[in-house]
C-alpha positions as a Markdown table, in Angstrom:
| # | Residue | x | y | z |
|---|---|---|---|---|
| 1 | Unk | -29.9 | 70.8 | 13.1 |
| 2 | Unk | -28.6 | 67.9 | 11.0 |
| 3 | Unk | -27.6 | 68.4 | 7.4 |
| 4 | Unk | -30.1 | 67.5 | 4.7 |
| 5 | Unk | -27.5 | 65.0 | 3.3 |
| 6 | Unk | -27.2 | 63.1 | 6.6 |
| 7 | Unk | -27.1 | 59.4 | 6.0 |
| 8 | Unk | -29.5 | 57.8 | 8.5 |
| 9 | Unk | -28.3 | 54.8 | 10.4 |
| 10 | Unk | -24.6 | 55.4 | 9.7 |
| 11 | Unk | -21.8 | 57.0 | 11.7 |
| 12 | Unk | -19.5 | 58.3 | 9.0 |
| 13 | Unk | -21.1 | 60.6 | 6.4 |
| 14 | Unk | -18.5 | 60.2 | 3.7 |
| 15 | Unk | -15.8 | 57.9 | 2.2 |
| 16 | Unk | -12.4 | 59.5 | 2.9 |
| 17 | Unk | -9.6 | 59.0 | 0.5 |
| 18 | Unk | -7.6 | 55.8 | 1.0 |
| 19 | Unk | -4.0 | 57.0 | 1.6 |
| 20 | Unk | -2.6 | 54.0 | -0.3 |
| 21 | Unk | -4.5 | 55.0 | -3.5 |
| 22 | Unk | -3.1 | 57.5 | -6.0 |
| 23 | Unk | -6.5 | 58.5 | -7.4 |
| 24 | Unk | -9.4 | 60.0 | -5.5 |
| 25 | Unk | -13.2 | 59.4 | -6.0 |
| 26 | Unk | -15.5 | 62.1 | -4.7 |
| 27 | Unk | -19.2 | 62.4 | -4.4 |
| 28 | Unk | -19.8 | 66.1 | -4.9 |
| 29 | Unk | -22.6 | 68.1 | -3.2 |
| 30 | Unk | -24.0 | 69.3 | -6.6 |
| 31 | Unk | -24.5 | 65.6 | -7.7 |
| 32 | Unk | -26.3 | 64.9 | -4.4 |
| 33 | Unk | -28.5 | 67.9 | -4.9 |
| 34 | Unk | -29.3 | 66.7 | -8.5 |
| 35 | Unk | -30.3 | 63.3 | -7.1 |
| 36 | Unk | -32.5 | 64.9 | -4.5 |
| 37 | Unk | -34.4 | 67.1 | -7.0 |
| 38 | Unk | -34.8 | 64.3 | -9.5 |
| 39 | Unk | -35.8 | 61.7 | -7.0 |
| 40 | Unk | -32.9 | 59.4 | -7.9 |
| 41 | Unk | -31.0 | 57.2 | -5.5 |
| 42 | Unk | -27.6 | 58.8 | -4.8 |
| 43 | Unk | -26.2 | 56.1 | -2.6 |
| 44 | Unk | -26.8 | 52.5 | -1.9 |
| 45 | Unk | -26.7 | 52.2 | 1.9 |
| 46 | Unk | -26.9 | 48.4 | 2.1 |
| 47 | Unk | -24.2 | 46.4 | 4.0 |
| 48 | Unk | -22.1 | 44.0 | 2.0 |
| 49 | Unk | -20.6 | 40.8 | 3.5 |
| 50 | Unk | -17.4 | 39.9 | 1.7 |
| 51 | Unk | -15.6 | 36.5 | 2.5 |
| 52 | Unk | -11.8 | 36.7 | 2.9 |
| 53 | Unk | -9.4 | 33.9 | 3.6 |
| 54 | Unk | -6.5 | 34.8 | 5.9 |
| 55 | Unk | -3.7 | 32.3 | 6.6 |
| 56 | Unk | -3.6 | 33.2 | 10.4 |
| 57 | Unk | -6.2 | 34.5 | 12.8 |
| 58 | Unk | -4.3 | 35.2 | 16.1 |
| 59 | Unk | -2.4 | 38.5 | 16.2 |
| 60 | Unk | 0.3 | 39.6 | 18.6 |
| 61 | Unk | -0.3 | 43.0 | 20.1 |
| 62 | Unk | 2.8 | 45.1 | 20.6 |
| 63 | Unk | 1.3 | 48.4 | 21.6 |
| 64 | Unk | 2.2 | 49.3 | 25.3 |
| 65 | Unk | -1.1 | 51.3 | 25.5 |
| 66 | Unk | -3.4 | 48.3 | 24.9 |
| 67 | Unk | -3.9 | 45.8 | 27.8 |
| 68 | Unk | -3.8 | 42.6 | 25.8 |
| 69 | Unk | -1.0 | 40.4 | 24.3 |
| 70 | Unk | -3.0 | 38.6 | 21.6 |
| 71 | Unk | -6.2 | 39.3 | 19.7 |
| 72 | Unk | -8.3 | 37.9 | 16.9 |
| 73 | Unk | -11.0 | 39.4 | 14.8 |
| 74 | Unk | -13.6 | 37.3 | 13.0 |
| 75 | Unk | -14.7 | 40.3 | 11.1 |
| 76 | Unk | -13.0 | 43.4 | 9.5 |
| 77 | Unk | -15.0 | 46.5 | 9.3 |
| 78 | Unk | -17.9 | 47.0 | 11.7 |
| 79 | Unk | -21.5 | 47.8 | 11.0 |
| 80 | Unk | -22.0 | 49.4 | 14.4 |
| 81 | Unk | -20.6 | 52.6 | 12.8 |
| 82 | Unk | -19.1 | 54.2 | 15.9 |
| 83 | Unk | -17.8 | 57.5 | 14.6 |
| 84 | Unk | -14.7 | 57.6 | 16.8 |
| 85 | Unk | -13.5 | 54.0 | 16.1 |
| 86 | Unk | -9.7 | 53.7 | 15.9 |
| 87 | Unk | -10.1 | 50.6 | 13.8 |
| 88 | Unk | -11.5 | 52.5 | 10.8 |
| 89 | Unk | -8.0 | 53.1 | 9.5 |
| 90 | Unk | -7.3 | 49.4 | 9.2 |
| 91 | Unk | -9.9 | 49.2 | 6.4 |
| 92 | Unk | -7.5 | 51.1 | 4.2 |
| 93 | Unk | -5.2 | 48.1 | 4.2 |
| 94 | Unk | -7.9 | 46.0 | 2.5 |
| 95 | Unk | -8.4 | 48.7 | -0.2 |
| 96 | Unk | -11.4 | 50.4 | 1.2 |
| 97 | Unk | -12.2 | 53.7 | 2.9 |
| 98 | Unk | -12.1 | 54.3 | 6.6 |
| 99 | Unk | -15.4 | 56.1 | 6.2 |
| 100 | Unk | -18.7 | 54.6 | 5.0 |
| 101 | Unk | -16.8 | 51.5 | 3.6 |
| 102 | Unk | -15.8 | 50.5 | 7.1 |
| 103 | Unk | -19.5 | 50.3 | 8.1 |
| 104 | Unk | -20.9 | 48.9 | 4.9 |
| 105 | Unk | -18.2 | 46.5 | 3.5 |
| 106 | Unk | -17.8 | 43.8 | 6.2 |
| 107 | Unk | -15.1 | 41.2 | 5.6 |
| 108 | Unk | -16.0 | 37.8 | 6.9 |
| 109 | Unk | -13.4 | 35.2 | 8.1 |
| 110 | Unk | -15.3 | 32.0 | 7.9 |
| 111 | Unk | -12.2 | 29.9 | 8.5 |
| 112 | Unk | -11.5 | 31.6 | 11.9 |
| 113 | Unk | -12.5 | 28.7 | 14.1 |
| 114 | Unk | -10.3 | 26.3 | 12.1 |
| 115 | Unk | -7.3 | 28.6 | 12.2 |
| 116 | Unk | -7.8 | 29.2 | 15.9 |
| 117 | Unk | -7.9 | 25.4 | 16.6 |
| 118 | Unk | -4.7 | 24.9 | 14.6 |
| 119 | Unk | -3.0 | 27.6 | 16.7 |
| 120 | Unk | -4.2 | 26.2 | 20.1 |
| 121 | Unk | -3.0 | 22.7 | 19.1 |
| 122 | Unk | 0.5 | 23.9 | 18.1 |
| 123 | Unk | 3.2 | 22.4 | 20.3 |
| 124 | Unk | 4.9 | 25.9 | 20.3 |
| 125 | Unk | 1.9 | 27.7 | 21.7 |
| 126 | Unk | 1.9 | 28.7 | 25.3 |
| 127 | Unk | -1.5 | 29.7 | 26.7 |
| 128 | Unk | -2.1 | 33.5 | 27.0 |
| 129 | Unk | -5.4 | 35.2 | 26.9 |
| 130 | Unk | -6.6 | 35.8 | 23.4 |
| 131 | Unk | -9.1 | 38.7 | 23.1 |
| 132 | Unk | -12.1 | 38.7 | 20.8 |
| 133 | Unk | -11.8 | 41.4 | 19.4 |
| 134 | Unk | -8.9 | 43.8 | 19.5 |
| 135 | Unk | -10.1 | 45.6 | 16.4 |
| 136 | Unk | -13.7 | 45.3 | 15.4 |
| 137 | Unk | -16.7 | 44.0 | 17.5 |
| 138 | Unk | -17.0 | 40.2 | 17.4 |
| 139 | Unk | -20.7 | 40.5 | 18.2 |
| 140 | Unk | -21.6 | 43.1 | 15.5 |
| 141 | Unk | -24.7 | 42.4 | 13.4 |
| 142 | Unk | -22.9 | 40.0 | 11.0 |
| 143 | Unk | -22.4 | 37.6 | 13.9 |
| 144 | Unk | -26.1 | 36.9 | 14.1 |
| 145 | Unk | -25.9 | 35.6 | 10.5 |
| 146 | Unk | -22.5 | 33.9 | 10.4 |
| 147 | Unk | -22.0 | 32.7 | 14.1 |
| 148 | Unk | -18.2 | 32.8 | 13.7 |
| 149 | Unk | -17.6 | 34.1 | 17.3 |
| 150 | Unk | -19.8 | 31.4 | 18.7 |
| 151 | Unk | -17.8 | 28.7 | 16.9 |
| 152 | Unk | -14.5 | 30.2 | 18.2 |
| 153 | Unk | -15.8 | 30.2 | 21.8 |
| 154 | Unk | -16.5 | 26.5 | 21.4 |
| 155 | Unk | -12.9 | 26.0 | 20.3 |
| 156 | Unk | -11.7 | 27.9 | 23.4 |
| 157 | Unk | -13.9 | 25.7 | 25.6 |
| 158 | Unk | -12.7 | 22.5 | 23.9 |
| 159 | Unk | -9.1 | 23.3 | 24.6 |
| 160 | Unk | -9.6 | 25.0 | 28.0 |
| 161 | Unk | -8.0 | 28.2 | 26.8 |
| 162 | Unk | -8.6 | 31.7 | 28.3 |
| 163 | Unk | -10.5 | 34.2 | 26.1 |
| 164 | Unk | -11.4 | 37.8 | 26.6 |
| 165 | Unk | -14.3 | 39.5 | 24.8 |
| 166 | Unk | -14.8 | 43.1 | 23.9 |
| 167 | Unk | -18.3 | 44.1 | 22.7 |
| 168 | Unk | -21.1 | 46.6 | 22.9 |
| 169 | Unk | -23.8 | 44.2 | 21.7 |
| 170 | Unk | -26.3 | 42.3 | 23.8 |
| 171 | Unk | -25.9 | 39.4 | 21.3 |
| 172 | Unk | -23.2 | 38.1 | 23.6 |
| 173 | Unk | -26.0 | 36.7 | 25.8 |
| 174 | Unk | -26.9 | 34.3 | 23.0 |
| 175 | Unk | -23.8 | 32.4 | 24.0 |
| 176 | Unk | -24.4 | 32.4 | 27.7 |
| 177 | Unk | -24.4 | 28.6 | 28.0 |
| 178 | Unk | -20.8 | 28.5 | 26.5 |
| 179 | Unk | -19.7 | 31.4 | 28.7 |
| 180 | Unk | -21.0 | 29.7 | 31.8 |
| 181 | Unk | -19.0 | 26.6 | 30.9 |
| 182 | Unk | -15.9 | 28.7 | 30.4 |
| 183 | Unk | -16.3 | 30.6 | 33.6 |
| 184 | Unk | -16.3 | 27.3 | 35.6 |
| 185 | Unk | -12.6 | 27.2 | 35.0 |
| 186 | Unk | -12.0 | 30.9 | 35.1 |
| 187 | Unk | -11.4 | 31.0 | 31.3 |
| 188 | Unk | -13.4 | 34.0 | 30.2 |
| 189 | Unk | -13.8 | 37.7 | 31.0 |
| 190 | Unk | -16.1 | 40.1 | 29.1 |
| 191 | Unk | -15.6 | 43.8 | 28.5 |
| 192 | Unk | -18.8 | 45.7 | 27.7 |
| 193 | Unk | -18.5 | 49.2 | 26.2 |
| 194 | Unk | -20.8 | 51.8 | 27.6 |
| 195 | Unk | -20.1 | 55.3 | 26.3 |
| 196 | Unk | -23.2 | 57.2 | 27.4 |
| 197 | Unk | -26.4 | 56.9 | 29.4 |
| 198 | Unk | -28.2 | 59.1 | 26.8 |
| 199 | Unk | -30.0 | 57.3 | 24.0 |
| 200 | Unk | -29.9 | 60.4 | 21.9 |
| 201 | Unk | -26.1 | 60.5 | 22.2 |
| 202 | Unk | -25.8 | 56.8 | 21.5 |
| 203 | Unk | -27.9 | 56.9 | 18.4 |
| 204 | Unk | -25.7 | 59.5 | 16.7 |
| 205 | Unk | -22.4 | 58.4 | 18.2 |
| 206 | Unk | -22.9 | 54.6 | 17.7 |
| 207 | Unk | -25.8 | 54.3 | 15.4 |
| 208 | Unk | -26.2 | 50.5 | 15.0 |
| 209 | Unk | -25.3 | 49.4 | 18.5 |
| 210 | Unk | -27.4 | 47.9 | 21.3 |
| 211 | Unk | -29.3 | 50.4 | 23.4 |
| 212 | Unk | -27.9 | 51.6 | 26.7 |
| 213 | Unk | -30.7 | 49.8 | 28.6 |
| 214 | Unk | -29.8 | 46.5 | 26.9 |
| 215 | Unk | -26.1 | 47.0 | 27.6 |
| 216 | Unk | -26.7 | 47.5 | 31.3 |
| 217 | Unk | -28.9 | 44.5 | 31.3 |
| 218 | Unk | -26.2 | 42.5 | 29.6 |
| 219 | Unk | -23.7 | 43.5 | 32.3 |
| 220 | Unk | -26.3 | 42.4 | 34.9 |
| 221 | Unk | -27.1 | 39.0 | 33.3 |
| 222 | Unk | -23.4 | 38.1 | 32.8 |
| 223 | Unk | -22.6 | 39.2 | 36.4 |
| 224 | Unk | -25.5 | 37.2 | 37.8 |
| 225 | Unk | -24.0 | 34.1 | 36.1 |
| 226 | Unk | -20.6 | 34.8 | 37.7 |
| 227 | Unk | -19.0 | 35.9 | 34.4 |
| 228 | Unk | -16.6 | 38.8 | 35.2 |
| 229 | Unk | -17.4 | 42.0 | 33.5 |
| 230 | Unk | -15.2 | 45.1 | 33.0 |
| 231 | Unk | -17.0 | 48.2 | 31.7 |
| 232 | Unk | -15.2 | 50.2 | 29.0 |
| 233 | Unk | -16.2 | 53.8 | 29.5 |
| 234 | Unk | -14.4 | 54.7 | 26.3 |
| 235 | Unk | -13.7 | 56.8 | 24.6 |
| 236 | Unk | -14.4 | 59.9 | 26.8 |
| 237 | Unk | -15.1 | 62.7 | 24.4 |
| 238 | Unk | -14.9 | 66.3 | 25.9 |
| 239 | Unk | -18.2 | 68.1 | 25.4 |
| 240 | Unk | -20.1 | 65.0 | 24.4 |
| 241 | Unk | -19.9 | 62.4 | 27.2 |
| 242 | Unk | -17.2 | 63.7 | 29.6 |
| 243 | Unk | -19.9 | 65.0 | 32.0 |
| 244 | Unk | -21.3 | 61.5 | 32.4 |
| 245 | Unk | -18.2 | 59.8 | 33.9 |
| 246 | Unk | -19.6 | 59.4 | 37.5 |
| 247 | Unk | -23.1 | 58.5 | 36.4 |
| 248 | Unk | -21.7 | 55.9 | 33.9 |
| 249 | Unk | -19.4 | 54.3 | 36.6 |
| 250 | Unk | -22.3 | 54.2 | 39.1 |
| 251 | Unk | -24.6 | 52.5 | 36.6 |
| 252 | Unk | -22.2 | 49.8 | 35.4 |
| 253 | Unk | -21.1 | 49.1 | 39.0 |
| 254 | Unk | -24.7 | 48.8 | 40.2 |
| 255 | Unk | -25.3 | 46.2 | 37.4 |
| 256 | Unk | -22.4 | 44.1 | 38.5 |
| 257 | Unk | -19.3 | 45.3 | 36.7 |
| 258 | Unk | -16.1 | 44.5 | 38.6 |
| 259 | Unk | -14.0 | 47.3 | 37.1 |
| 260 | Unk | -14.0 | 50.1 | 34.6 |
| 261 | Unk | -11.5 | 51.3 | 32.0 |
| 262 | Unk | -11.4 | 54.5 | 29.9 |
| 263 | Unk | -9.5 | 56.3 | 27.2 |
| 264 | Unk | -9.5 | 59.9 | 26.1 |
| 265 | Unk | -10.6 | 60.1 | 22.4 |
| 266 | Unk | -8.0 | 60.5 | 19.8 |
| 267 | Unk | -8.8 | 61.0 | 16.1 |
| 268 | Unk | -5.9 | 59.3 | 14.3 |
| 269 | Unk | -5.4 | 58.9 | 10.6 |
| 270 | Unk | -8.5 | 59.4 | 8.5 |
| 271 | Unk | -10.8 | 59.5 | 11.6 |
| 272 | Unk | -10.0 | 63.2 | 12.2 |
| 273 | Unk | -11.6 | 64.1 | 8.9 |
| 274 | Unk | -14.5 | 61.7 | 9.3 |
| 275 | Unk | -15.3 | 62.9 | 12.8 |
| 276 | Unk | -15.0 | 66.6 | 11.8 |
| 277 | Unk | -17.4 | 66.1 | 8.9 |
| 278 | Unk | -19.8 | 64.1 | 11.1 |
| 279 | Unk | -19.9 | 66.6 | 14.0 |
| 280 | Unk | -20.5 | 69.6 | 11.7 |
| 281 | Unk | -23.5 | 67.7 | 10.2 |
| 282 | Unk | -24.8 | 66.2 | 13.4 |
| 283 | Unk | -24.0 | 68.7 | 16.2 |
| 284 | Unk | -23.2 | 71.9 | 14.3 |
| 285 | Unk | -24.0 | 74.2 | 17.3 |
| 286 | Unk | -21.1 | 72.7 | 19.4 |
| 287 | Unk | -18.8 | 71.3 | 16.7 |
| 288 | Unk | -16.0 | 73.7 | 17.0 |
| 289 | Unk | -16.1 | 73.7 | 20.8 |
| 290 | Unk | -15.8 | 69.9 | 20.9 |
| 291 | Unk | -13.0 | 69.8 | 18.3 |
| 292 | Unk | -11.0 | 72.4 | 20.2 |
| 293 | Unk | -11.4 | 70.6 | 23.5 |
| 294 | Unk | -10.2 | 67.4 | 21.9 |
| 295 | Unk | -7.2 | 69.3 | 20.5 |
| 296 | Unk | -6.5 | 70.6 | 23.9 |
| 297 | Unk | -6.0 | 67.0 | 25.1 |
| 298 | Unk | -3.4 | 66.3 | 22.4 |
| 299 | Unk | -1.1 | 69.3 | 22.2 |
| 300 | Unk | -3.3 | 71.3 | 19.8 |
| 301 | Unk | -4.1 | 68.5 | 17.3 |
| 302 | Unk | -6.8 | 65.9 | 17.0 |
| 303 | Unk | -4.4 | 63.0 | 17.4 |
| 304 | Unk | -1.3 | 62.3 | 19.4 |
| 305 | Unk | 0.7 | 59.1 | 18.4 |
| 306 | Unk | 3.0 | 59.0 | 21.4 |
| 307 | Unk | 2.9 | 55.7 | 23.3 |
| 308 | Unk | 1.8 | 56.2 | 26.9 |
| 309 | Unk | 0.1 | 59.5 | 26.2 |
| 310 | Unk | -2.0 | 59.0 | 23.0 |
| 311 | Unk | -4.9 | 57.3 | 24.8 |
| 312 | Unk | -4.6 | 59.2 | 28.1 |
| 313 | Unk | -4.3 | 62.8 | 26.8 |
| 314 | Unk | -2.7 | 65.7 | 28.6 |
| 315 | Unk | -3.5 | 69.2 | 29.6 |
| 316 | Unk | -6.3 | 70.6 | 31.9 |
| 317 | Unk | -9.3 | 68.8 | 30.3 |
| 318 | Unk | -7.5 | 65.5 | 30.3 |
| 319 | Unk | -6.5 | 65.9 | 33.9 |
| 320 | Unk | -10.1 | 66.6 | 34.8 |
| 321 | Unk | -11.2 | 63.4 | 33.1 |
| 322 | Unk | -8.5 | 61.4 | 35.0 |
| 323 | Unk | -9.5 | 62.9 | 38.3 |
| 324 | Unk | -13.2 | 62.0 | 37.7 |
| 325 | Unk | -12.3 | 58.4 | 36.8 |
| 326 | Unk | -10.1 | 58.1 | 39.9 |
| 327 | Unk | -13.0 | 59.4 | 42.0 |
| 328 | Unk | -15.5 | 57.0 | 40.2 |
| 329 | Unk | -13.3 | 54.0 | 40.9 |
| 330 | Unk | -12.9 | 54.9 | 44.5 |
| 331 | Unk | -16.7 | 55.4 | 45.0 |
| 332 | Unk | -18.0 | 52.5 | 43.0 |
| 333 | Unk | -15.3 | 49.9 | 42.6 |
| 334 | Unk | -13.3 | 50.2 | 45.8 |
| 335 | Unk | -13.9 | 46.6 | 47.0 |
| 336 | Unk | -14.2 | 44.9 | 43.6 |
| 337 | Unk | -11.5 | 43.0 | 41.7 |
| 338 | Unk | -11.5 | 41.7 | 38.1 |
| 339 | Unk | -10.0 | 38.2 | 38.2 |
| 340 | Unk | -7.0 | 37.0 | 36.3 |
| 341 | Unk | -7.9 | 34.3 | 33.8 |
| 342 | Unk | -6.6 | 30.8 | 34.1 |
| 343 | Unk | -3.7 | 29.8 | 31.7 |
| 344 | Unk | -2.8 | 26.5 | 33.5 |
| 345 | Unk | -5.4 | 24.1 | 32.0 |
| 346 | Unk | -4.6 | 24.4 | 28.3 |
| 347 | Unk | -1.5 | 22.3 | 28.2 |
| 348 | Unk | -3.5 | 19.3 | 29.5 |
| 349 | Unk | -6.1 | 19.8 | 26.7 |
| 350 | Unk | -3.9 | 20.5 | 23.7 |
| 351 | Unk | -5.3 | 17.5 | 21.8 |
| 352 | Unk | -8.9 | 18.4 | 22.7 |
| 353 | Unk | -9.3 | 16.2 | 25.7 |
| 354 | Unk | -7.8 | 15.7 | 29.2 |
| 355 | Unk | -4.4 | 14.1 | 29.1 |
| 356 | Unk | -4.2 | 11.5 | 31.9 |
| 357 | Unk | -0.5 | 10.8 | 31.5 |
């Protein structure tokens, strides 16, 4: 049974302390109880959009655990509210909490297309796939209003530059005409995250995301238009979605996905506290069991920061997860290949048009 203080439509149920701040602001339970009795509003649950103006937009990725070299994020923070999201911790660098602030204070980079174009036109730049987004979802609800991702895709198309997309939102289909143009030259690949086939699980785990039905439909539509799709079965959370691995792989493969990837959940930084608070309020009957199973994958803690192990986990439960994924790939992706994106055309289009000489 959910806590009476459960904030509907959000993942995190609290604002954790920002580790960079000396002082802590807390909302106490007795204050929430007072507001409930008196009928007063204890919390404004609206999303805020805050413009920011970075000097650069393309980030070099140095982690050996992440399969990308460069990424860019039109937005910081993410209204999807996925409770497990590793990107939550980055919100602290902007002076906010990794908890509710991450979902409700969305930082908007309106200059992203201009900054991207300057990067692609640079004489020093050598084409390598840039991924939208390595941190927060480029098709989160804010994109419907600001259309920054769409503008960036138009830049990639103009300069014939390869781009990867990571999302769990069907809004990506809005840009199908641009994606179809990109795929003619093998310049785009899309990664769709599908964490569960259960709507009940999705609603509590990823409260403001596209439904599972729409995600599978998105994979199918992209695939029917020859746009390569990799399914992200991530993260795998013991006791929550670990039993779904084979069914997930089968479903995404049948809808056209060419490959699948996975990670074992790790609750780094403030996410450990956020997730622990959330699961005790949302799934109290199995909270301790899930937490202990996660700990068993990371040497007795909720997080392991060792490169090469932190996203894979170790121990018996992690081994079972790996075995299931291996079996799923053999059954459902045996004769499928996700293509390598084309980096050869960009040099000819650095000024925005084909160089004849």
